[in-house]
FIKOLZA-1660 file (N, C-alpha, C; in steps of 0.1 Angstrom, whole numbers, plus 5000, padded with zeros to 4 digits):
% residues 248
   i   px   py   pz ch aa at
   1 1003 8626 8025  A  M  N
   1 0988 8623 8025  A  M CA
   1 0982 8631 8014  A  M  C
   2 0974 8625 8006  A  K  N
   2 0967 8632 7995  A  K CA
   2 0954 8637 8000  A  K  C
   3 0952 8650 7997  A  V  N
   3 0939 8657 8000  A  V CA
   3 0933 8662 7988  A  V  C
   4 0922 8658 7984  A  S  N
   4 0916 8662 7971  A  S CA
   4 0911 8676 7972  A  S  C
   5 0910 8683 7961  A  T  N
   5 0904 8696 7960  A  T CA
   5 0890 8696 7965  A  T  C
   6 0883 8686 7962  A  A  N
   6 0869 8685 7967  A  A CA
   6 0868 8685 7982  A  A  C
   7 0877 8678 7989  A  R  N
   7 0876 8678 8003  A  R CA
   7 0880 8691 8009  A  R  C
   8 0890 8698 8003  A  I  N
   8 0893 8711 8008  A  I CA
   8 0882 8721 8006  A  I  C
   9 0875 8721 7994  A  A  N
   9 0864 8730 7991  A  A CA
   9 0853 8727 8000  A  A  C
  10 0850 8714 8003  A  T  N
  10 0839 8710 8012  A  T CA
  10 0842 8715 8026  A  T  C
  11 0854 8714 8031  A  L  N
  11 0858 8720 8044  A  L CA
  11 0856 8735 8044  A  L  C
  12 0860 8741 8034  A  A  N
  12 0858 8756 8033  A  A CA
  12 0843 8760 8034  A  A  C
  13 0835 8752 8026  A  A  N
  13 0821 8755 8026  A  A CA
  13 0815 8753 8040  A  A  C
  14 0820 8742 8047  A  A  N
  14 0815 8740 8061  A  A CA
  14 0819 8751 8070  A  A  C
  15 0831 8756 8069  A  L  N
  15 0835 8768 8077  A  L CA
  15 0826 8780 8074  A  L  C
  16 0823 8782 8062  A  V  N
  16 0814 8793 8059  A  V CA
  16 0800 8791 8065  A  V  C
  17 0795 8779 8064  A  L  N
  17 0782 8775 8070  A  L CA
  17 0782 8778 8085  A  L  C
  18 0792 8773 8093  A  F  N
  18 0793 8775 8107  A  F CA
  18 0795 8789 8111  A  F  C
  19 0802 8797 8103  A  A  N
  19 0804 8811 8105  A  A CA
  19 0791 8818 8104  A  A  C
  20 0783 8814 8094  A  G  N
  20 0770 8820 8092  A  G CA
  20 0761 8817 8104  A  G  C
  21 0761 8805 8109  A  L  N
  21 0753 8801 8120  A  L CA
  21 0756 8810 8132  A  L  C
  22 0769 8812 8134  A  S  N
  22 0773 8820 8145  A  S CA
  22 0769 8834 8144  A  S  C
  23 0770 8840 8132  A  A  N
  23 0767 8854 8130  A  A CA
  23 0752 8857 8130  A  A  C
  24 0744 8847 8125  A  F  N
  24 0730 8850 8124  A  F CA
  24 0722 8843 8135  A  F  C
  25 0728 8836 8144  A  G  N
  25 0720 8829 8154  A  G CA
  25 0717 8837 8167  A  G  C
  26 0712 8849 8164  A  Q  N
  26 0708 8858 8176  A  Q CA
  26 0693 8859 8176  A  Q  C
  27 0688 8862 8188  A  T  N
  27 0674 8864 8190  A  T CA
  27 0672 8879 8195  A  T  C
  28 0664 8886 8188  A  S  N
  28 0661 8900 8191  A  S CA
  28 0650 8901 8202  A  S  C
  29 0652 8908 8213  A  V  N
  29 0642 8910 8223  A  V CA
  29 0640 8924 8226  A  V  C
  30 0627 8928 8225  A  T  N
  30 0623 8942 8229  A  T CA
  30 0613 8942 8240  A  T  C
  31 0616 8947 8251  A  L  N
  31 0607 8948 8262  A  L CA
  31 0595 8957 8259  A  L  C
  32 0583 8952 8259  A  T  N
  32 0572 8961 8255  A  T CA
  32 0562 8964 8266  A  T  C
  33 0562 8956 8277  A  G  N
  33 0552 8958 8288  A  G CA
  33 0555 8950 8300  A  G  C
  34 0548 8954 8311  A  V  N
  34 0548 8946 8324  A  V CA
  34 0534 8944 8328  A  V  C
  35 0532 8935 8338  A  N  N
  35 0518 8932 8342  A  N CA
  35 0513 8941 8353  A  N  C
  36 0521 8950 8358  A  G  N
  36 0516 8959 8368  A  G CA
  36 0520 8955 8382  A  G  C
  37 0524 8942 8384  A  S  N
  37 0528 8938 8398  A  S CA
  37 0542 8942 8401  A  S  C
  38 0544 8945 8414  A  Y  N
  38 0558 8949 8418  A  Y CA
  38 0560 8945 8432  A  Y  C
  39 0573 8946 8436  A  S  N
  39 0576 8942 8450  A  S CA
  39 0570 8951 8460  A  S  C
  40 0564 8946 8471  A  A  N
  40 0557 8954 8481  A  A CA
  40 0567 8963 8488  A  A  C
  41 0579 8959 8490  A  G  N
  41 0589 8968 8496  A  G CA
  41 0601 8969 8488  A  G  C
  42 0611 8977 8493  A  D  N
  42 0623 8978 8486  A  D CA
  42 0631 8965 8487  A  D  C
  43 0636 8960 8476  A  L  N
  43 0645 8948 8475  A  L CA
  43 0659 8954 8474  A  L  C
  44 0668 8948 8482  A  C  N
  44 0682 8953 8482  A  C CA
  44 0692 8942 8479  A  C  C
  45 0702 8945 8472  A  S  N
  45 0714 8936 8470  A  S CA
  45 0726 8944 8472  A  S  C
  46 0737 8937 8475  A  T  N
  46 0750 8944 8477  A  T CA
  46 0754 8951 8465  A  T  C
  47 0752 8944 8453  A  Q  N
  47 0757 8950 8441  A  Q CA
  47 0749 8962 8436  A  Q  C
  48 0736 8962 8436  A  S  N
  48 0728 8973 8430  A  S CA
  48 0720 8981 8440  A  S  C
  49 0722 8979 8453  A  G  N
  49 0714 8987 8463  A  G CA
  49 0700 8983 8464  A  G  C
  50 0692 8993 8468  A  C  N
  50 0677 8990 8470  A  C CA
  50 0669 8997 8459  A  C  C
  51 0659 8989 8455  A  E  N
  51 0649 8995 8445  A  E CA
  51 0636 8987 8445  A  E  C
  52 0626 8993 8440  A  Q  N
  52 0613 8987 8439  A  Q CA
  52 0611 8983 8424  A  Q  C
  53 0608 8971 8421  A  V  N
  53 0609 8966 8407  A  V CA
  53 0596 8958 8404  A  V  C
  54 0593 8958 8391  A  Y  N
  54 0582 8950 8386  A  Y CA
  54 0585 8935 8386  A  Y  C
  55 0575 8927 8389  A  T  N
  55 0577 8913 8391  A  T CA
  55 0568 8905 8382  A  T  C
  56 0570 8892 8383  A  G  N
  56 0561 8883 8375  A  G CA
  56 0565 8882 8361  A  G  C
  57 0554 8881 8353  A  Q  N
  57 0556 8879 8338  A  Q CA
  57 0556 8893 8331  A  Q  C
  58 0566 8895 8322  A  Y  N
  58 0567 8907 8314  A  Y CA
  58 0562 8903 8300  A  Y  C
  59 0562 8913 8291  A  Y  N
  59 0559 8910 8277  A  Y CA
  59 0569 8917 8268  A  Y  C
  60 0572 8910 8257  A  A  N
  60 0583 8914 8248  A  A CA
  60 0579 8910 8234  A  A  C
  61 0586 8917 8224  A  T  N
  61 0586 8913 8210  A  T CA
  61 0598 8905 8209  A  T  C
  62 0597 8892 8206  A  V  N
  62 0608 8883 8204  A  V CA
  62 0608 8878 8189  A  V  C
  63 0619 8882 8183  A  N  N
  63 0620 8879 8168  A  N CA
  63 0608 8883 8161  A  N  C
  64 0604 8895 8163  A  N  N
  64 0593 8902 8156  A  N CA
  64 0579 8897 8160  A  N  C
  65 0578 8888 8170  A  V  N
  65 0565 8883 8175  A  V CA
  65 0561 8890 8187  A  V  C
  66 0551 8898 8187  A  A  N
  66 0547 8907 8198  A  A CA
  66 0540 8899 8209  A  A  C
  67 0540 8905 8221  A  N  N
  67 0533 8900 8233  A  N CA
  67 0538 8886 8237  A  N  C
  68 0550 8883 8235  A  S  N
  68 0556 8871 8240  A  S CA
  68 0559 8872 8255  A  S  C
  69 0553 8863 8263  A  P  N
  69 0556 8864 8278  A  P CA
  69 0570 8860 8281  A  P  C
  70 0577 8868 8290  A  I  N
  70 0590 8865 8294  A  I CA
  70 0592 8867 8309  A  I  C
  71 0602 8861 8315  A  I  N
  71 0604 8862 8329  A  I CA
  71 0619 8865 8332  A  I  C
  72 0621 8874 8341  A  C  N
  72 0635 8878 8344  A  C CA
  72 0641 8870 8356  A  C  C
  73 0653 8866 8354  A  D  N
  73 0660 8859 8365  A  D CA
  73 0672 8867 8371  A  D  C
  74 0673 8880 8367  A  D  N
  74 0685 8888 8370  A  D CA
  74 0681 8901 8377  A  D  C
  75 0684 8902 8390  A  F  N
  75 0680 8914 8398  A  F CA
  75 0690 8926 8396  A  F  C
  76 0702 8923 8392  A  N  N
  76 0712 8933 8392  A  N CA
  76 0715 8941 8379  A  N  C
  77 0706 8938 8369  A  H  N
  77 0707 8946 8357  A  H CA
  77 0693 8951 8354  A  H  C
  78 0692 8963 8348  A  N  N
  78 0679 8969 8346  A  N CA
  78 0676 8970 8331  A  N  C
  79 0664 8970 8327  A  V  N
  79 0659 8972 8314  A  V CA
  79 0647 8981 8314  A  V  C
  80 0644 8988 8304  A  S  N
  80 0633 8997 8303  A  S CA
  80 0624 8994 8292  A  S  C
  81 0611 8997 8292  A  I  N
  81 0602 8994 8282  A  I CA
  81 0606 9001 8269  A  I  C
  82 0606 8994 8258  A  G  N
  82 0611 8999 8245  A  G CA
  82 0625 8996 8242  A  G  C
  83 0633 8991 8252  A  E  N
  83 0647 8987 8250  A  E CA
  83 0648 8974 8242  A  E  C
  84 0657 8974 8233  A  T  N
  84 0660 8962 8225  A  T CA
  84 0674 8957 8227  A  T  C
  85 0675 8944 8227  A  W  N
  85 0689 8938 8228  A  W CA
  85 0689 8925 8221  A  W  C
  86 0701 8920 8219  A  Q  N
  86 0703 8907 8213  A  Q CA
  86 0706 8897 8224  A  Q  C
  87 0701 8885 8222  A  A  N
  87 0702 8874 8231  A  A CA
  87 0705 8861 8224  A  A  C
  88 0712 8852 8231  A  T  N
  88 0714 8838 8226  A  T CA
  88 0703 8829 8232  A  T  C
  89 0696 8822 8224  A  A  N
  89 0685 8814 8229  A  A CA
  89 0690 8800 8231  A  A  C
  90 0687 8795 8243  A  M  N
  90 0691 8781 8247  A  M CA
  90 0679 8774 8253  A  M  C
  91 0675 8762 8248  A  N  N
  91 0664 8755 8253  A  N CA
  91 0670 8746 8265  A  N  C
  92 0662 8745 8276  A  T  N
  92 0667 8737 8287  A  T CA
  92 0669 8723 8283  A  T  C
  93 0662 8718 8273  A  S  N
  93 0663 8704 8269  A  S CA
  93 0677 8701 8263  A  S  C
  94 0684 8712 8259  A  A  N
  94 0697 8710 8253  A  A CA
  94 0708 8714 8262  A  A  C
  95 0706 8717 8274  A  L  N
  95 0716 8721 8283  A  L CA
  95 0726 8709 8287  A  L  C
  96 0738 8712 8287  A  T  N
  96 0748 8703 8291  A  T CA
  96 0758 8709 8302  A  T  C
  97 0766 8701 8307  A  S  N
  97 0776 8707 8317  A  S CA
  97 0785 8717 8311  A  S  C
  98 0787 8716 8297  A  S  N
  98 0796 8725 8290  A  S CA
  98 0789 8738 8286  A  S  C
  99 0777 8737 8279  A  N  N
  99 0771 8749 8274  A  N CA
  99 0764 8758 8285  A  N  C
 100 0761 8752 8296  A  I  N
 100 0754 8759 8307  A  I CA
 100 0763 8770 8312  A  I  C
 101 0776 8769 8310  A  T  N
 101 0786 8779 8315  A  T CA
 101 0784 8792 8307  A  T  C
 102 0778 8792 8296  A  S  N
 102 0776 8804 8288  A  S CA
 102 0764 8813 8292  A  S  C
 103 0756 8807 8301  A  L  N
 103 0745 8814 8306  A  L CA
 103 0749 8825 8317  A  L  C
 104 0739 8834 8320  A  E  N
 104 0742 8845 8329  A  E CA
 104 0748 8840 8342  A  E  C
 105 0743 8829 8348  A  F  N
 105 0748 8824 8360  A  F CA
 105 0755 8810 8358  A  F  C
 106 0762 8810 8347  A  G  N
 106 0770 8797 8344  A  G CA
 106 0781 8794 8353  A  G  C
 107 0785 8803 8362  A  A  N
 107 0795 8800 8372  A  A CA
 107 0789 8796 8385  A  A  C
 108 0775 8795 8385  A  G  N
 108 0769 8792 8398  A  G CA
 108 0766 8804 8406  A  G  C
 109 0760 8803 8418  A  A  N
 109 0757 8814 8426  A  A CA
 109 0754 8809 8441  A  A  C
 110 0759 8817 8450  A  N  N
 110 0757 8814 8464  A  N CA
 110 0761 8800 8468  A  N  C
 111 0772 8795 8463  A  G  N
 111 0778 8782 8466  A  G CA
 111 0771 8771 8459  A  G  C
 112 0762 8773 8450  A  Q  N
 112 0755 8763 8443  A  Q CA
 112 0760 8763 8428  A  Q  C
 113 0762 8751 8423  A  I  N
 113 0767 8749 8409  A  I CA
 113 0756 8754 8400  A  I  C
 114 0760 8757 8387  A  A  N
 114 0750 8763 8378  A  A CA
 114 0738 8754 8375  A  A  C
 115 0740 8741 8373  A  P  N
 115 0728 8732 8370  A  P CA
 115 0718 8733 8381  A  P  C
 116 0723 8733 8394  A  V  N
 116 0713 8734 8405  A  V CA
 116 0706 8747 8405  A  V  C
 117 0714 8758 8403  A  V  N
 117 0708 8772 8403  A  V CA
 117 0697 8772 8392  A  V  C
 118 0700 8767 8380  A  Y  N
 118 0690 8768 8370  A  Y CA
 118 0678 8758 8372  A  Y  C
 119 0681 8747 8378  A  A  N
 119 0670 8738 8381  A  A CA
 119 0660 8744 8391  A  A  C
 120 0665 8751 8401  A  E  N
 120 0657 8758 8411  A  E CA
 120 0649 8769 8404  A  E  C
 121 0656 8777 8396  A  V  N
 121 0649 8788 8389  A  V CA
 121 0639 8783 8380  A  V  C
 122 0642 8772 8372  A  A  N
 122 0632 8767 8362  A  A CA
 122 0619 8763 8369  A  A  C
 123 0620 8756 8381  A  S  N
 123 0608 8752 8388  A  S CA
 123 0599 8764 8392  A  S  C
 124 0605 8775 8395  A  L  N
 124 0598 8787 8399  A  L CA
 124 0593 8795 8386  A  L  C
 125 0601 8795 8376  A  V  N
 125 0597 8801 8363  A  V CA
 125 0584 8794 8358  A  V  C
 126 0585 8781 8358  A  S  N
 126 0573 8773 8353  A  S CA
 126 0561 8777 8360  A  S  C
 127 0562 8779 8373  A  E  N
 127 0550 8783 8381  A  E CA
 127 0545 8797 8377  A  E  C
 128 0554 8806 8375  A  I  N
 128 0549 8819 8370  A  I CA
 128 0541 8818 8357  A  I  C
 129 0547 8811 8348  A  F  N
 129 0540 8809 8335  A  F CA
 129 0526 8802 8338  A  F  C
 130 0525 8793 8347  A  T  N
 130 0513 8786 8350  A  T CA
 130 0503 8795 8356  A  T  C
 131 0507 8804 8365  A  L  N
 131 0498 8813 8372  A  L CA
 131 0493 8824 8363  A  L  C
 132 0501 8828 8353  A  N  N
 132 0498 8838 8343  A  N CA
 132 0494 8851 8350  A  N  C
 133 0502 8855 8360  A  N  N
 133 0500 8868 8367  A  N CA
 133 0489 8867 8378  A  N  C
 134 0484 8855 8380  A  G  N
 134 0474 8853 8391  A  G CA
 134 0481 8848 8404  A  G  C
 135 0474 8841 8412  A  S  N
 135 0480 8835 8424  A  S CA
 135 0475 8821 8426  A  S  C
 136 0482 8813 8434  A  G  N
 136 0479 8799 8435  A  G CA
 136 0486 8793 8447  A  G  C
 137 0486 8780 8447  A  T  N
 137 0492 8772 8458  A  T CA
 137 0504 8765 8453  A  T  C
 138 0515 8766 8460  A  F  N
 138 0527 8760 8456  A  F CA
 138 0532 8750 8467  A  F  C
 139 0530 8737 8464  A  D  N
 139 0533 8727 8474  A  D CA
 139 0528 8730 8488  A  D  C
 140 0515 8734 8489  A  G  N
 140 0508 8736 8501  A  G CA
 140 0509 8751 8506  A  G  C
 141 0518 8759 8500  A  L  N
 141 0519 8773 8503  A  L CA
 141 0509 8781 8496  A  L  C
 142 0499 8786 8503  A  K  N
 142 0488 8793 8496  A  K CA
 142 0491 8807 8493  A  K  C
 143 0483 8812 8484  A  G  N
 143 0484 8827 8480  A  G CA
 143 0498 8831 8474  A  G  C
 144 0504 8821 8467  A  V  N
 144 0517 8824 8461  A  V CA
 144 0514 8833 8448  A  V  C
 145 0521 8844 8447  A  T  N
 145 0520 8853 8435  A  T CA
 145 0532 8853 8427  A  T  C
 146 0531 8859 8415  A  G  N
 146 0543 8861 8406  A  G CA
 146 0553 8869 8413  A  G  C
 147 0549 8879 8422  A  T  N
 147 0559 8887 8429  A  T CA
 147 0567 8878 8439  A  T  C
 148 0560 8869 8446  A  D  N
 148 0567 8860 8455  A  D CA
 148 0577 8851 8447  A  D  C
 149 0573 8846 8436  A  L  N
 149 0581 8838 8428  A  L CA
 149 0594 8845 8422  A  L  C
 150 0591 8857 8417  A  S  N
 150 0602 8865 8412  A  S CA
 150 0612 8868 8423  A  S  C
 151 0608 8872 8434  A  E  N
 151 0617 8875 8445  A  E CA
 151 0625 8863 8449  A  E  C
 152 0619 8851 8449  A  A  N
 152 0626 8839 8452  A  A CA
 152 0637 8836 8442  A  A  C
 153 0633 8838 8429  A  I  N
 153 0643 8836 8418  A  I CA
 153 0655 8845 8420  A  I  C
 154 0652 8858 8423  A  W  N
 154 0663 8868 8424  A  W CA
 154 0672 8865 8436  A  W  C
 155 0666 8860 8447  A  D  N
 155 0673 8857 8459  A  D CA
 155 0683 8845 8456  A  D  C
 156 0679 8836 8447  A  I  N
 156 0687 8824 8444  A  I CA
 156 0699 8828 8435  A  I  C
 157 0696 8837 8425  A  T  N
 157 0707 8840 8415  A  T CA
 157 0716 8852 8420  A  T  C
 158 0712 8860 8429  A  T  N
 158 0720 8871 8434  A  T CA
 158 0730 8867 8444  A  T  C
 159 0743 8870 8441  A  Q  N
 159 0753 8866 8450  A  Q CA
 159 0751 8873 8464  A  Q  C
 160 0750 8866 8474  A  G  N
 160 0747 8872 8487  A  G CA
 160 0733 8873 8490  A  G  C
 161 0724 8869 8480  A  G  N
 161 0710 8870 8482  A  G CA
 161 0705 8885 8482  A  G  C
 162 0692 8886 8484  A  I  N
 162 0686 8900 8484  A  I CA
 162 0677 8901 8497  A  I  C
 163 0677 8912 8503  A  T  N
 163 0668 8915 8514  A  T CA
 163 0655 8921 8510  A  T  C
 164 0645 8920 8519  A  G  N
 164 0633 8926 8516  A  G CA
 164 0623 8917 8509  A  G  C
 165 0626 8904 8508  A  I  N
 165 0617 8895 8501  A  I CA
 165 0605 8891 8510  A  I  C
 166 0594 8887 8505  A  S  N
 166 0583 8883 8513  A  S CA
 166 0585 8870 8520  A  S  C
 167 0577 8867 8530  A  A  N
 167 0577 8855 8537  A  A CA
 167 0575 8843 8528  A  A  C
 168 0566 8845 8518  A  N  N
 168 0563 8834 8508  A  N CA
 168 0575 8832 8500  A  N  C
 169 0582 8842 8496  A  A  N
 169 0594 8841 8487  A  A CA
 169 0605 8833 8495  A  A  C
 170 0607 8837 8507  A  A  N
 170 0617 8830 8515  A  A CA
 170 0613 8815 8517  A  A  C
 171 0601 8812 8518  A  A  N
 171 0596 8798 8519  A  A CA
 171 0598 8791 8506  A  A  C
 172 0596 8798 8495  A  L  N
 172 0599 8792 8482  A  L CA
 172 0613 8788 8480  A  L  C
 173 0622 8798 8484  A  V  N
 173 0636 8795 8483  A  V CA
 173 0640 8783 8491  A  V  C
 174 0636 8782 8503  A  K  N
 174 0639 8771 8511  A  K CA
 174 0634 8758 8505  A  K  C
 175 0622 8758 8500  A  Y  N
 175 0616 8746 8494  A  Y CA
 175 0624 8741 8482  A  Y  C
 176 0627 8750 8472  A  V  N
 176 0634 8745 8460  A  V CA
 176 0648 8741 8464  A  V  C
 177 0654 8748 8473  A  E  N
 177 0668 8744 8477  A  E CA
 177 0668 8730 8484  A  E  C
 178 0657 8727 8491  A  G  N
 178 0655 8714 8497  A  G CA
 178 0654 8703 8487  A  G  C
 179 0648 8706 8475  A  I  N
 179 0646 8697 8464  A  I CA
 179 0659 8694 8456  A  I  C
 180 0665 8706 8452  A  F  N
 180 0676 8705 8443  A  F CA
 180 0690 8707 8449  A  F  C
 181 0690 8713 8461  A  G  N
 181 0703 8717 8467  A  G CA
 181 0714 8707 8468  A  G  C
 182 0710 8694 8470  A  S  N
 182 0720 8683 8472  A  S CA
 182 0722 8676 8459  A  S  C
 183 0716 8680 8448  A  D  N
 183 0717 8674 8435  A  D CA
 183 0731 8675 8429  A  D  C
 184 0735 8664 8422  A  T  N
 184 0747 8665 8414  A  T CA
 184 0744 8673 8401  A  T  C
 185 0754 8676 8394  A  S  N
 185 0752 8683 8381  A  S CA
 185 0743 8674 8372  A  S  C
 186 0746 8661 8372  A  K  N
 186 0739 8652 8363  A  K CA
 186 0724 8652 8367  A  K  C
 187 0721 8651 8380  A  Q  N
 187 0707 8651 8384  A  Q CA
 187 0699 8664 8380  A  Q  C
 188 0706 8675 8383  A  A  N
 188 0699 8688 8380  A  A CA
 188 0697 8690 8365  A  A  C
 189 0707 8686 8357  A  L  N
 189 0706 8687 8342  A  L CA
 189 0695 8677 8337  A  L  C
 190 0693 8666 8344  A  S  N
 190 0683 8657 8339  A  S CA
 190 0669 8663 8341  A  S  C
 191 0667 8670 8352  A  Y  N
 191 0655 8677 8354  A  Y CA
 191 0653 8688 8343  A  Y  C
 192 0663 8696 8341  A  L  N
 192 0662 8707 8331  A  L CA
 192 0660 8701 8317  A  L  C
 193 0666 8690 8314  A  N  N
 193 0665 8684 8300  A  N CA
 193 0651 8679 8298  A  N  C
 194 0644 8676 8309  A  G  N
 194 0630 8672 8308  A  G CA
 194 0620 8683 8305  A  G  C
 195 0624 8695 8306  A  L  N
 195 0616 8707 8303  A  L CA
 195 0618 8712 8289  A  L  C
 196 0610 8721 8285  A  S  N
 196 0612 8728 8272  A  S CA
 196 0610 8743 8274  A  S  C
 197 0618 8749 8282  A  L  N
 197 0618 8763 8284  A  L CA
 197 0630 8769 8277  A  L  C
 198 0628 8782 8273  A  W  N
 198 0639 8789 8266  A  W CA
 198 0646 8799 8275  A  W  C
 199 0659 8799 8275  A  I  N
 199 0667 8809 8283  A  I CA
 199 0673 8819 8273  A  I  C
 200 0670 8832 8275  A  L  N
 200 0675 8842 8266  A  L CA
 200 0686 8850 8273  A  L  C
 201 0698 8846 8270  A  T  N
 201 0710 8852 8276  A  T CA
 201 0715 8864 8268  A  T  C
 202 0716 8876 8274  A  P  N
 202 0721 8887 8266  A  P CA
 202 0734 8884 8259  A  P  C
 203 0736 8889 8247  A  S  N
 203 0748 8887 8239  A  S CA
 203 0753 8900 8234  A  S  C
 204 0765 8905 8239  A  P  N
 204 0774 8898 8248  A  P CA
 204 0768 8897 8262  A  P  C
 205 0773 8888 8270  A  N  N
 205 0768 8884 8283  A  N CA
 205 0772 8894 8294  A  N  C
 206 0768 8907 8293  A  D  N
 206 0771 8916 8303  A  D CA
 206 0759 8925 8305  A  D  C
 207 0747 8920 8304  A  G  N
 207 0735 8927 8306  A  G CA
 207 0729 8929 8292  A  G  C
 208 0716 8933 8291  A  P  N
 208 0707 8939 8301  A  P CA
 208 0703 8928 8311  A  P  C
 209 0694 8919 8307  A  Q  N
 209 0689 8909 8317  A  Q CA
 209 0687 8896 8310  A  Q  C
 210 0689 8885 8317  A  E  N
 210 0686 8872 8312  A  E CA
 210 0671 8869 8314  A  E  C
 211 0664 8864 8304  A  M  N
 211 0650 8862 8304  A  M CA
 211 0647 8847 8301  A  M  C
 212 0635 8843 8305  A  W  N
 212 0630 8830 8302  A  W CA
 212 0617 8831 8293  A  W  C
 213 0616 8822 8284  A  A  N
 213 0604 8823 8275  A  A CA
 213 0599 8809 8273  A  A  C
 214 0586 8808 8269  A  L  N
 214 0579 8795 8266  A  L CA
 214 0583 8791 8252  A  L  C
 215 0586 8800 8243  A  S  N
 215 0589 8796 8230  A  S CA
 215 0598 8808 8224  A  S  C
 216 0605 8805 8214  A  V  N
 216 0613 8815 8206  A  V CA
 216 0610 8813 8192  A  V  C
 217 0602 8822 8186  A  P  N
 217 0598 8821 8172  A  P CA
 217 0610 8822 8163  A  P  C
 218 0610 8814 8152  A  E  N
 218 0621 8814 8143  A  E CA
 218 0621 8828 8135  A  E  C
 219 0632 8833 8135  A  G  N
 219 0634 8846 8127  A  G CA
 219 0641 8844 8114  A  G  C
 220 0648 8854 8110  A  G  N
 220 0656 8853 8098  A  G CA
 220 0667 8843 8098  A  G  C
 221 0671 8840 8111  A  A  N
 221 0682 8830 8112  A  A CA
 221 0679 8817 8106  A  A  C
 222 0666 8812 8109  A  A  N
 222 0662 8799 8104  A  A CA
 222 0663 8798 8089  A  A  C
 223 0659 8809 8082  A  L  N
 223 0660 8809 8067  A  L CA
 223 0674 8809 8063  A  L  C
 224 0683 8816 8070  A  M  N
 224 0697 8817 8067  A  M CA
 224 0703 8803 8068  A  M  C
 225 0700 8796 8079  A  Y  N
 225 0705 8783 8081  A  Y CA
 225 0702 8773 8069  A  Y  C
 226 0689 8774 8065  A  L  N
 226 0685 8765 8054  A  L CA
 226 0692 8769 8041  A  L  C
 227 0694 8782 8039  A  L  N
 227 0701 8787 8027  A  L CA
 227 0715 8782 8027  A  L  C
 228 0722 8784 8038  A  L  N
 228 0736 8780 8039  A  L CA
 228 0738 8765 8038  A  L  C
 229 0729 8758 8044  A  A  N
 229 0729 8743 8043  A  A CA
 229 0727 8738 8029  A  A  C
 230 0718 8745 8022  A  S  N
 230 0715 8741 8008  A  S CA
 230 0727 8743 7999  A  S  C
 231 0733 8755 8001  A  L  N
 231 0745 8759 7993  A  L CA
 231 0756 8749 7996  A  L  C
 232 0758 8746 8009  A  F  N
 232 0769 8736 8013  A  F CA
 232 0767 8723 8006  A  F  C
 233 0755 8717 8007  A  C  N
 233 0752 8704 8002  A  C CA
 233 0753 8704 7987  A  C  C
 234 0748 8714 7980  A  G  N
 234 0748 8715 7966  A  G CA
 234 0762 8716 7961  A  G  C
 235 0770 8725 7967  A  W  N
 235 0784 8727 7963  A  W CA
 235 0792 8714 7965  A  W  C
 236 0790 8707 7976  A  S  N
 236 0798 8695 7979  A  S CA
 236 0794 8684 7968  A  S  C
 237 0781 8683 7965  A  F  N
 237 0777 8673 7955  A  F CA
 237 0783 8676 7941  A  F  C
 238 0784 8689 7937  A  F  N
 238 0790 8693 7925  A  F CA
 238 0805 8689 7924  A  F  C
 239 0812 8692 7935  A  L  N
 239 0826 8689 7936  A  L CA
 239 0829 8675 7935  A  L  C
 240 0821 8667 7942  A  R  N
 240 0823 8652 7942  A  R CA
 240 0822 8647 7928  A  R  C
 241 0811 8651 7921  A  N  N
 241 0809 8647 7907  A  N CA
 241 0820 8651 7898  A  N  C
 242 0825 8664 7900  A  R  N
 242 0836 8669 7892  A  R CA
 242 0849 8661 7894  A  R  C
 243 0851 8657 7907  A  E  N
 243 0863 8650 7910  A  E CA
 243 0863 8636 7904  A  E  C
 244 0851 8630 7904  A  Q  N
 244 0849 8616 7898  A  Q CA
 244 0852 8617 7883  A  Q  C
 245 0847 8628 7876  A  R  N
 245 0850 8628 7862  A  R CA
 245 0865 8630 7859  A  R  C
 246 0871 8638 7867  A  I  N
 246 0886 8641 7865  A  I CA
 246 0894 8628 7867  A  I  C
 247 0890 8620 7877  A  N  N
 247 0898 8608 7881  A  N CA
 247 0895 8596 7872  A  N  C
 248 0884 8597 7863  A  V  N
 248 0881 8586 7854  A  V CA
 248 0892 8584 7844  A  V  C
% end
């Protein structure tokens, strides 16, 4: 089989491009503040023991954009104000049965498959963003706060659940599990794909915490993508023209 030099060079350029995407496709997250709300009592899990933690919406600098609201879905890892880490950003609209496995709870939790876990969490995360650290009514349940919602999220994602959550939080867990608990992967992913929330999974995926965001500002990676893509297209065009002249 004949393989032209142009095709080989084009393939090499493509490999460089994709290597660049992998190397530069990270999101920088720096925790800068909390809203002051915290769990009323000690929350306990088998893995991390008991502690009192901040709840609801936090604030971070994401790709150099300050005061970006973020929400934590992970009870068993800790972060502190001023801490910076790298994360892989994934939009819920792009989740599939394959790439969801790369998320913090991609193996599922408490007997529920990953798409169902993330569908339940997404519905609660959306409500926290809507409340903006206030309180409101969730499907007839009055006085729901960001603390209730955070506790419910952590109970869903923590293997074995957590103790010490509020009555509202327990009711929220029961409610969302009633909605999504019997869903197939396809049904849960359909719900997630209809949203546009960002999941920031630590990279490497061993902590600090997985966070949710309303948006992820484009950083230096976007410019690098365009530069690499331009070089790739320009080099391929040059080689094709060169090959045509040689073969004439």
